C-alpha positions in Angstrom: 26.7 62.8 -12.0 28.9 61.0 -9.5 25.9 60.2 -7.3 23.7 59.0 -10.1 22.4 55.4 -9.8 24.4 52.8 -11.6 22.8 50.9 -14.5 22.0 47.2 -14.1 24.9 46.4 -16.4 27.3 48.5 -14.4 26.1 46.8 -11.2 26.9 43.4 -12.7 30.3 44.6 -14.0 31.1 46.1 -10.6 30.2 43.1 -8.5 32.7 41.0 -6.6 31.3 37.9 -8.3 32.2 39.3 -11.7 35.7 40.2 -10.5 36.2 36.7 -9.1 35.1 35.2 -12.4 37.6 37.3 -14.3 40.3 36.4 -11.8 39.6 32.7 -12.3 39.8 33.0 -16.1 43.2 34.8 -15.7 44.4 32.1 -13.3 43.3 29.4 -15.7 45.6 31.1 -18.3 48.5 30.8 -15.8 48.6 34.3 -14.4 49.2 35.0 -10.7 46.5 37.5 -9.9 45.0 39.3 -6.9 41.6 40.8 -6.4 41.8 44.3 -5.0 39.1 46.4 -3.3 39.8 49.9 -4.7 37.2 52.1 -3.0 36.2 53.5 -6.4 32.5 53.4 -7.0 32.9 52.8 -10.7 35.4 50.1 -10.3 35.2 48.8 -6.7 37.0 45.5 -7.5 40.1 45.2 -9.7 41.9 42.2 -10.9 45.7 42.6 -11.4 48.7 40.5 -11.7 50.3 40.1 -8.3 53.6 41.6 -9.3 51.9 44.9 -10.5 49.5 45.2 -7.5 50.0 48.3 -5.3 49.3 46.3 -2.1 50.0 49.3 0.2 47.5 51.5 -1.6 44.3 49.4 -1.4 41.7 48.6 1.2 41.7 44.8 0.8 43.2 42.0 -1.2 41.9 38.5 -1.8 
């Protein structure tokens, strides 16, 4: 199951573009956020508040 192809919707939700849009909306609400590259196939990008981000445990941060 882990190697099964992702659905088109999952591909859109997993995209860096979608994560950037979410981050922009959060920033517009006044939150200080970072965009993390997690290495997880189902959630390759994650948007978190900067204070909560485990910076030392991720592959990249933007």
